[in-house]
N, C-alpha and C positions, 0 to 999 in steps of 0.2 A: 331821307332819315325822319320818322314820326316825331312829335312833339311830345315829350315824357312828361308826365304827372310828376309831381315831388315823392310823394310814396312809390312810385314804380322804379324813378330813379336811383334811389337809398338802396330798395330790395336787391337794384343791378349792382350797384358800386359794393355791397355787403360780400353778394355772391362771390365777386371777382377777389376778393382779397382773403390771402390766406392770414393763419393765425403764424405768430413768429414760434422758435423755437426759446428756448427757457437756459438760463443762465444761474448760477450759484453767486447770493453775495453775502457781505456779514452783516449783523444788525443795525449797525450805523449807517447801510447804503439800503438798507431794505424800506423806508416809509416811503411811502405811496407808490410805490411798486407794485403791479399784478402778480396774485399769487400764480405758478405756474403750475400748483398743484395742492390738495388739500395739506395744510402746516398743521401738523398735530403735535400735540404733549408731548413729549418723553417721560418726563416725571409729573405727578401727581402736584400741585400747586392748590394749599401751602403741600410741602414735601413730608409735613411734621405738623401735629395739634401744637399751637401757637398760641398764646395771653394775646386778648384784644383790649385788654389795658394793664393798665400799673395797679398792682396788686399783692393779695395773697393767692398760691397755688394750694388747695385743700382740698379734703376728699368730704363729699357730701353726708355719706356715714358717719363724720366726725362732728356733723351740726344738726344738735337735735330738733331745731327752728322751734322751741318754745320761745316762752316771753323773755325769759333774761337772754342776754350774751353770753355766749362761747366761747372759752379762756383756750387759748392752744399756744404750744410751745413754737415761738419762729427757731429753723433748725436750718437755714441758711438761705442764698439769695442768689437770682437768677437772672443774668442780663440776656439784651441783643446778642445773641454771637455765641453764649457760654454751650460749648457741647459737651464737659464733663458735667452731665447732671446729676444731683443727689436726688436718694428715692425715699419719696414721701412716708415717712413714719405715722401710725396710731397717735392721735391728740394732738400733730402738731403742725404747722403751716410752713410755706417755704415765699418767701417774698421775689415776686416775679414781676419784670418791668415789660414794657410793653412791645413785641416781637418776639420775648422769652419764649425757646422750648416746652411746653408742659412737660414738668417730671414724671419718670414712672411713681403709680400710684395714687396720683391728684385726679379730678375728675371736675373741676369747676374752677373759676377765677373768683375773689372777691376785691371788688377794687378797694382802694387806700380809703375810698369816702366813707366805706360805710365799718370802717372798721379804728379800732381805737388802741395803739402802741403803749405799752406798760413796760416798758425795757425787753427782755427776753420775752414778753408775753404780747399776744394781740388778742384783745376782745373782739368778735365779729356781732356786730348787729344785722339784725334785718338782712338773712344770709339769699341771696340769690338761689333758682334752680340748680339742679344739676346740669352741667356743661354748660352753665354761665360765661360766657364772656371767653371764649375759645373757638378762635379757626380752628374747627378740626380737618384733618390732611385730607384734603383734595375739594375744601369748601369750595375755590375757585374753578378748578380745572382737575378730571382723573385724567391718567395715564390714556394715552392712545386720543384723549379729547379732540376734536376740529378745534383750533383757534380762529383761521382764517380760510373759509372753502377757496376751491379752485376758481379764477379768474376776477375776486373780490380783491381791492384794493386796500392794501396793509395801511393801516393806519395808526396814529403816535400811539395812542391806549393799546395796541396790539404788542407795542415792543416790549414793555415791563413782563408779560405774560409769556413772550416767547423767550426769553431771556431766562427766565424764573424756570420754565417748564425746560431749561435742556437746552434750545437749541443756539448754537454762537450761529449760524448761516442758514440760510433757508432759497427753496428754490421759485424764483420769480422769473414774468415773461422779459425777454430781450424789449428794449425801447426802439418803440420805432423811428426811423430818420426820414425825414422829408426834406430835400431841396427847395428853396425858395428863389425863382426868377421873377422880380417886376420889369413890365417892358413899358418904354413910353418914354418917346425923346424928350417930352417935357419934364422928366422926373431929374431931380438934383441930390445929391446927396446934403448930408445936414452940414456938410460944412462949406457948400456954395452959399454963393448969394445968387438966391433968384431973380430974375429981368422980368418983364410984363412977359405972360404965356408961361412961364416956367413956374417948378413946386415941388417944393421938396419930397422923396418921396418914402411916405410911413408903412407903407404896406408891410415892407420885407419888418418891420418892427411888430406890427400887429400881429403878420403870421407870427412869428419867434414866440412868441408870449404863449396864444393860442397853444401854440402845437408844447408848449412846455407845461401849460395848463392842462392838457389830454394826455399827460404820462408820457409823451415824444420830447426828441431833441430836434432841431432842424439844422441845416446847412443855408447858410446866405450864399448865392451866385450871384449878389447884387442888383445892380439897375445896368438894362439895355434899350439903347436906342430902337425905332420903329426902322428896322431895318431887317429884312428873311435872313438873311446871309449870318447876321450873328447872332439872331435867336434862333434860329438851328443848332450854330455850333455852341453855345450854349446849354443848350436842352440836352444835345448829344453827351458835352460833359458830364451832365446833373444824372443823366440817365444811364452812361456808363459806369458813374461812380456808385460808394458802398450805400447812398442812400436807398428807403424800400421804395420811394414816392418820391414826385414833383408836383409843386404848386407854382402856378405862374399868374399874374395878374396884369390884367389890362388887353388890349389888343384882341376884343373879342365882341364888336358891335360890326356893323355890316360898313365903316367907314375904309377909306383905299388905305388908312391906315393901321388895318385891325390885321395883323399878321398870322396870330394862330394858328387858325384851320391850315392857311400855309404850309405854317411851319411844320404841321403835325404829318401831311399830304409828304412833306418833301423827305421826311425819317419813317415815312411807312407806315405811321400808327392811324389803325384804322378807328373813330369815334365810335364809345357805344352808344354817345347821345351828342347831339351839335345845339339842343335848346329843351329847356324846359318850361311847363305852363305855369312858371310862377314869376313873380314880381319882386323882388329884381332876382335876377336869375335865367332870366329867357335866354338871353347870351351866354351860355357856360357850355363846358365841353367835358368828358371825361372820357379818358381811352387808358390803354394799356400799352407797354411798351416791354416786351420780354418778361414779362407778368407784372412789370413793375406799375402802379394808378397813376395817371398825370390827371390833375383837377387844373383845367381851364376856366379862371375866374375872372368876373369882371374887373376893373381898376377902380371904380368907389370906394374906401373903407370900409362904409356901411354896410355895403352888399359884400364886401368880404367877411366881415365878422357873421353878418345873417349865413351865410353860405356854407362858412366854416363849418356852423353847428351842425347846418342841416346836411351836408353832404360829405365834408371831411371827417368829422370826427365820428360817424358812424364806421368810416376804415381803421380810424385808428383804435376803437374801442373791438373790431375785428380782429385786428392784426395781435394785440393784447390779450384775446381770447376772453374778452369779457361776456358775461350772458346777454346782457342787452345792449348789442351795438347801436341802439338809439332812442334814448329815455322816451316813456311814452308823454302823448297828447295828455293833457289833465284838464277841465275845466274850472274857467273863473269867472268872475263877477268885473265888467267894464266899470272904472271908477272915475270916468271922462268917455264923451263921445268921440268918434270917429269917423270922418270924413274923408273918400276915397276921394282920390281924383279921377283912378281908369279903375274897369271892374272888370270880368269877364275870365279873368284869373284868378286861381288862391295868390294872396296880398300876403307878405311878411313885414311884421312890425317890432323892432326892437321894441321892450320894454320894460316897467318895472314892476314886478308882479311882490302881494306882501300878505304876509297871514296872520290876520287879526282870530286867537280862537281858533274856531275852525271855518272861517268866512276865508278865503281867498278870495283876492282882487286885485286888479292887474289896469294900468295905463301905459299909453305910449311915453317912449322918453322923451324929456324935454331936452333941449338942444347941450348939447356935450355932457347927457348924461348917461353914466354906465349902466348897461343894458344887461339884470338876472334873466333874463325871459323873451322868447320869440311869441308873438301874437301871431296866429295863422286865420287870416279874414277871409272868408268865402267868396267866390267870384262872382255869388249873385249881388251880394252888397253895397250898394255905395255908399251910407248912414246906419252908423250903428250908434245907437243910443244908449247912454248910461245905464248902469242898472242890467243890461241885457248880458247873459252869459257868452264867454267865447272861449276859444283851444288856444292853448297856449303850451310851447315845451321850455323845460327850464333851459338854461344854458348852462349850469350846474348841475348833474345829478344827483348830487347830495343834497342838493334842497328836497327832495323826495323822500 
């Protein structure tokens, strides 16, 4: 089987993943979900003209605009939420609070700061222009205007508009669920005490967190020793369950105990690739079982992190009907030099990117530092200098 490039593998994965169905959720459940269709306002927002300041509702015809203040009779008061609105008559003013509905006959609001109250009269100084300090009907949204486009994430700032426009529930794409299986006889649970040669298995927690950040849920099938029968049994259980796919870690090298290829064969899974021209990731597989994608990743957590973003995340975004399954590569300036141990294939490195004005710079992660980007280093370069331009992909597409 030919060794695929990373780009070809990504295109293959996206082509093999299907969009999930939609479901209806209430607004408290809608944040961070993906809109299953364009979400449009039922009503205009605001639904009525309202005051943007505490002041007096007046009509500009009663304000002469001369040097002398205009005296108007105060005939009422409107608080936010008042529904029985008095009509504004000639040469009068109605006190109005921020958010209060503009009364019939008024066409502007004069803030308290520009007025002087004397008993039942108000003297208006420096009257503003007609229409001032009013939020007109439909200023924020017209009826049937799109609030969230199909395939976009529903953000917290969308929720007030959704609510005010008359929507109590919305259509979203179902969350994908992927099963997690971590292989390796050396792996122990967090409650165990490792002896020499044993380690605590952390990939299950890493993958669960990455899936959650990618809008998906996970089903943890735990740790399994390097025993083909046990691996096959756990894979079969995961694949026959409700999850839309499976991610495994470990068991992907050329060693005697790297059993994932054998487990695939036992289950009748034909891999669509068995190696990629990328480091890390040369030893990785992708296959389908009754239409469900299976990602077999190597064991080291740094490799799992990088390959999740490059291989698994495009699948999740495709399942959730997002328009760009893979965030684009962008150019950035190296802030520090890079010396590679091996060349010949594409190298991926976890990195920290930062934006200063319009200048995007990037550097490799320091030990135990969280990455927000992945640098794509060309196969024909061993030494890259500070100040050179490199390609990177953000781990969080919202950064763009």
